[in-house]
N, C-alpha and C positions, 0 to 999 in steps of 0.2 A: 159269049164270055160270061154272062151272068149265069147261064146254065152250068158252065164249067165251075164257077165259084160255088154254086149251090151244091153241085155234085161233090165238090171237094169237101165242103162243110159236112155233107151227109156222110161221106166216107170217113171223115175225121171223127164224127160223132159215133158212127158204128165201131170204128177202131178203138175209141176210148171206152165204149161199153164193153167190148170184148176184153180189152185189157183189164178193165175193172173187175169183170167176172173171173178172169183167170187169177188175178191178184187175191180176190176174195177167197177162192178155193184154196190157193196156196197158204194163205193166212190161217184158214180154218184147220188145214192139215197140220201146220206147225203148232197151232194151239193145242190140238189133240195130242200131238207127240210130247209137248212140254208138260201137259197135264199128266200124261202117262209116266213120264220121268219123275215128276213131283210125287206121284203116288208111290212109285217104286222107292224113291229116297225116303219118303215118310215111313214106308213099311220097314225099310232097313233100320231107320233111326229107332222106330218102336221096338224092333227086334233087339237092337244093341242095348237100348234102355232097359228092356226086360232082363237081358243077360247081366248088365251091370247091377241092376237092382237085386237080382238073385245072388250075385257074388257078394254084394254089400251085406245082404242079409246073412249069407254064410259067414263072412268075416266077422260080423257083429256077434253072431252066435259063438264063434270061436273065442273072440275076446272076452265075452261074458263068461264062457267056461273057464278060461285062464284066470280071469279075475276072481271067480268063485274059488278056484283051486288055491290061488295065492292067499285069499282071505282065510280059507280053512287052515292052510299051513301056518300063517302068521298067528292065527287064533290058537292053534295047537302049541306053537313055540311059546307064545305068551303064557298059556296055561302051564306049560312045563317050567318056564322060568319062575312063574309065580309060586308054583309048588316048591321049587328048589329054595327060593328066598324064604318062603314060610318055614321050610325045614331048617334053614340056616338060622333064622330068627329064633326058632324053638331051641336050637342048640345053644345059641348065645344066651338066651334067657335062662337056660339050665345052668350054663357056666356062671352067669352073674349070680344066680341063686346060690350055687355052691360057694362062690367067693364071699357072698354076704354071710353065709353060715360060718365060713372060715374066719372072716373078720370078727364076727360076733364072739367066736370062741377065743380069738386072740385078745379082743378087748376085755373079755372076762378074765383071761389069764393075766393081762397087764394090770387090771384092777387089783387082782390078788397080789401081784408083785409090788404094786405101790403100797398096799397095806403093809406088806412085809418090810419094805424099805422104810416106811414111816416108823415102824417099830424099831428097826435097826438104828435109824437116825436118832430116835429118842434115847436109845441105849448108849450110842456114841457120844451124844451131847453130855449125858451124865458122866461118862468116862473122861471126856475132855475137861470137864469141871474138876474132876478128881485130880487129873494130871496137872492142871494149872495150880491147884492147891499144893501138890507135891513139889512143883517147880519153885513156887514161892518159898516153900520151906527149905528146899535145897539151896536156893540163892542166899537165904539168910544164913544157913550153915556154912556155905562157901565163904561168904563175907566175913563171918566170924573166924573161920580158919585162916583166911588171908591176913586178917588183922593180927591174929595170934602169931602167924609166921613172920610178918613184918616186924613184930616186936622181938621175936627170937633172933631173926637174921640181922636186924638193924638196917634193913633196906626197904624202900618203898616198892610198890608194885611196878611202877614205871621203870625204876632203876633195875630191878631184877629182870624185867622183860628185855630191856636194852642189852644187858649183859648176856642174857640167853641168846638173843638174836645175833649179837656179835660173835659169840662162840659157835653158834650153828652155822653162820655165814662163813666163818674161817674154816671150820671143818668141811663145809660143803665145797668151798673153793679148792681146798687141798685135795679132797676126794675127787672133784671134777678134773683137776690137773692130773692126778694119778690115772684116772680113767681115760683121759684124753691121751696121755702118754702111752697107755696100754693099747688103745685103739690105733694110735699111729704106728706103734711097733708091729701090731698084728697086720695092719695094712701094708707096711713095708715088706713083711715076710711074703705076702701074696702078690703085691703089685710091683715092688721094686725090681724084681727079676725081669718081669715082662716089659716094664718101662725101659730098663736099660737095654734089653734085647732090641726093642723097637728103635730106640735112638741110635744104638750102635749100627744096626743094619741100615738105617737111613743115612748115617754119615758115611759108612763104608761104600754104599752104592752110589754116592755122589762125588764126582770129581771136583777138586778144589785147586785154586791157584794162589800164588803169593801176592802180596800187595806191592805194586811197583809204581803206581801213579803218584805224581807230585804236582806242585803249583808252578813249575817252570818247564819250559821246553827249550832244548838246545838245537839251534839251526846250524848245521855244519856247512862250511864253504870250502872251496878249493884253495883259495889264497886270500891273504889279508887285503889285497888291493880292492876286492869287492866291498869291503867295509866302507871305504871312502865314497864309493858310488851309492851305497845305501844311505849314508848320512846326507850326501848331497851338498850343494853350495849353501853355506851358512846353516846347514842342518834342515833345509826345507823338505828334503825327501823323507827323513826319519820322522819329522813332525807330521807330515801328511799321512804317513803310514800308521803312526800311533793314533792320530785323530780318526782315521777310517776304521781301524780295527779295535780301538779301545784297549790295546795291550801295550805295556811298557817294553820298549826294545832297548836292550843294554848292549852297547858295543864298547868293549874294553880290550885289555891286552890279552885276553884269552886267545891263544892261537887257533885260527881256522874255525872259529865258533862265534855265534851271536846268540845271546840269551833272550828268550821271550818270556816275560814275567806277567802273570795275571791269574786271578782265582777262577775265571770263567774258562773252562777247557774248550768250549766251542769257539770262543774268540781266539784262543791260542792256536787252535787248529786252523782257523781262517787266516791268521797272521802267518803261520808256517807255510801253508800252501801258497799264499799270495807272494811271500818272499821267494819261494822256489820258482814260481812262474816268472817273476820279475827278473831274477838272476839268470834264468834260462833264456829269457827273451833278450835281455841286455838293455832294453829301453826302460830306464828308471827315472821318472819325473812325476810331479804331483798329479797331473791329469791322468797319466797312465796308471799310477798307483790306485786312484779312485776307481778307474775302470776295472782293473784286475781284482780289487777287493770286492766290488759289487758282483762280479761274475763268480768269484770264489764262494761268496755267501750263498748264491743260488746252488752251486755244486754241493756245498756242505749240507744245505737243507735237503737236497735230493739224497745225499749219502745217509743223512739221519733217517729219512723215510725208509731207505733200503735196509739199514740196520734194524729198524723196528719190524719191518715185514719179515726179514730173515729170522729174527728172534721168535716171532709168534709162529712162523712156519716150523722152525726147529722144535719148538715146544708143543706143537700140535694144538694151538689155541685158535678157535674159530669164532667169528662174529664180533671181534673187537672193533670198537669205533676207530675210524681213521685218525682222529685227533689223539686218542690214547696210543695208537701205534706210533705216531710221530713223537710223543713224549717218551715212549719206550726207547726209541732211537736216540733221543737226547741223553738218555742215561749213559750211553757209550762214552760221552765226553765229560762225565761227572764222576768224582771220586769222594769217598768218605773215609777219613783216617787212612788214606792211601789205598783203600779198596775200591776198585772200579765198580760203579753203581750198577751198571748193566750186568756185569759178571756176578755181582752179589745177588741181584734180583733173579737171575737165571738159576743160580745155586739154590736160593730160597724156594723158588718154584719147584725145582726137582725134589728138594727135601720135603716140601709140603705134599707133593703127589705121593711120594713113597710112604710118608707117615700116615696120610689119609687112607691109603690102600691097606696099611696094617690095621687101621681101626675100622675098616669096612665102609668108609665114606667115599663120596664122589671125588676121585683123584683129579679129574679135569678141573672141577671148580676150585679145589685146593690149589692146584698149579696156577690157575688164573689169579687167585688172591695173592699167592706168593710173588708172582711177577709184578703185580700192581701195588704192592704194599708200600713202596717208597716213591710212588709216582708224584707225590706232593713235593719232592725235592727238585723237580725240574719244571716249574711253571713258567709261562711266558712272561709274567709280570711278577714283581716282588710282592710278597705278602707277609704280614706279621703273624699269621695263623700258623700253629704247629703243623709240620709237614704231614703228620698222620691224618689230622682233621682235614687239611687241604686236599690230600689225596682222596679221602672219603667223599668230599664234596664233588671232586672231579668225576669220580666213579658214578656217583648218583646222577650228575649232570648228563653223562654219556650212556645212561641206561644199563649199568651193571646190576647184577642180582643183589638184593638186600644183604644176603649172607656175605658176599664178597665185599660190599661197602663196609659192613660192620667189622670184618677181619682187617681191612685196611685202616680204619679209624681207631681200632682198639689195640693195635699191636704195640703201642707204648702206654696203654692204660689211660688214655685221655677220655675214653667213653667206656661204658659197661659192655662186656662181651655177651652176646645173645645167641651164639651158636658154637658148635665144636670147631669150626674152621678158624675162629679167632685165636684160641690158645695154640692151635697148630702153627699158624703163621708167626705168632709171637715166639714160640719155641724154636722154630726153624730159623727165624731172623737172629735169635741169640746164638744158635749153633754156628751159623755162617759168620757172624761177627766176632765170636769169641774163640774160634779155633786158632791154633798156633799159625802165625804167618798171615792171618787174614787181614789184620789192620796194623797200621803204624800209629802208635800212641806216643805223644811226646812226653818227656819226663816230667814237665811241669804239671800237666793234667793228672798224670799217674800219681805223683806225690800228693797232689791236692786231694785226690780221691781217697788215698790211704789216711790222710790227716782227718778228713771228714768222717771216715769210718770210725777212727779212734775217738774223735770228739763226740760222736753220737753215743758211743757206749759209756763214756765218762759222764754223760748227763744223767745217768740213772743213779738212784740213791744206793749207797753201799758199795759202789765200784771204786776200787783204789787205783787200778792200772788197766790199760787196754793196749793191746799190740796187734796190728794188722800184719800178718805173715803170709808167706807163700803167694807173693804178688797180689795180695788182697783177696785171696780165696778163702782165708780163714781168719777169724777174729777171736783172739784169746783174751778173756776178761778175768781179772783177779779181783775178788771181792773180800770185804772184811768179814771174817768168820764170826765175829761177835754180833754184827748187825743183821746177818742173814743166816738162816738155817738151810739144810739141804733141800727141803721142799721149796723154799722161796728162791733158791738158786736155779732150780728147774724152771720156775715161773719167770725168772729174770731172763734166762736164755731165750725163752719163747717171746717175751715182750720185745727184746732187742731185735730178734729176727723180724717181727712184725713191723717195727718202726723202720728198719732198713728197707724192707720191701715197699713201704709207703713213701719214703722221703728220698731215696737214693736211686741212681741209675748206674747199673753195673752189668758186666757180661757174666753169663753162667750163673753160678750159685756161690754163696758165702756160708761157710760153716762157723757157727758161734759156739765157742767152748768156754763155759764158766768154771773157773777154778776156785774152790774154797778149801782151805786147809787150816787146821788148828795147830798152832805152835805154842808149846809150853816152855817158857824161858825162866831160869832161875840163876842166881849167882852165888858161888861159894866164896865167902870172904874169910 
């Protein structure tokens, strides 16, 4: 066994030595291979480094060449720019030199002129002194002559001047009046014919209606038994109806008729329609009356809007504010001197459009101003402001054009006219209101207007009598021939016409005729 162990150990030792020898040989072979690879890598690296170095040197040389080329180019450009600037500076220097020479010559010229002016100034000063001496001498001579004239005439200088001014003023006034009359006559010859033609064409091309509106409405009934039902027990139905509508209801002996009286046409229309519905329904009592009147008011308001919309559509007016359209509809139930306000406004609108077209103005704007000119007569609340100014405020409030607002406010001369539409609206309003059959004027106002016309003429100095004739279209004035001459008679007629235009309201125009006659009376005894 020991021998076996020893043999095993020897075998182990021998095997280890063999293994070590083999391992050593393997390691040496690998080391040699690694060293060879390292030498190969090092050789490749050196080769690449040499290639990179050569490329770098080549790139460096190229950059240096480019830099040198750029430097030479910049240097040449700089030299060229420097030469150009030097040339420009030389040119400027030459210009400045020439200007200095020119200024020197001008300064020399001005110096010579100053010397000449000084000489002239001295000469003028001496001449002024001579003129002053002459003026003093002339003043003394004039004073002496004035004193001598005052002694001869027996008047002082101030009195003579006052008399001369008065005579010159009188002659100038007479001459101005004659010239004014001549100018007016010449203007009439050229303008009167065209003006008449335009107005006649405007009137002829516009349809007109007669005045028929009034302040009462007659409600017709089938029989008189309905009157008792309308009155009701102890008059409660008629009182309820009057309280609800604000209209006086007159039930008298007139057969088959009930009279509705009131100055508000809208309320009269509401009362008429309410009565018609109550009579047709047969149920007439206070509660039913209030219900029917309330419903009728809504229907009438709707009808008013429909009238306004129909009017603006018929006239071709666009963009009118809804509130103005409603007020236009309210005109349907308003009258002035018996003339329906809506018909009057439509008539004025058409007249304005026609006349504006003749003058070459905007016919649509003129028509708009004509329709709205009396809008101040139908406000929702009472106002003490004149209807023309109130209408202008309403038009301004609802965005109308300034020319339309001025035409509305100036058609009765409450404000100054600022455009051509204003006199057109004023003229067409007068045409519509003064044509035959347009309005119903009561005799009391008519007589008062004639009396005021005569009284105004009698207020002038030298007027003996005044007569308003031809329905107030002409005023004949008889003057004292001793107190007024012919020239002053012309002036008097002009002054009377101006005062009538300023102080009176009248339709159309008034002719003023001043009559002056000389009567010589003697008696044979």
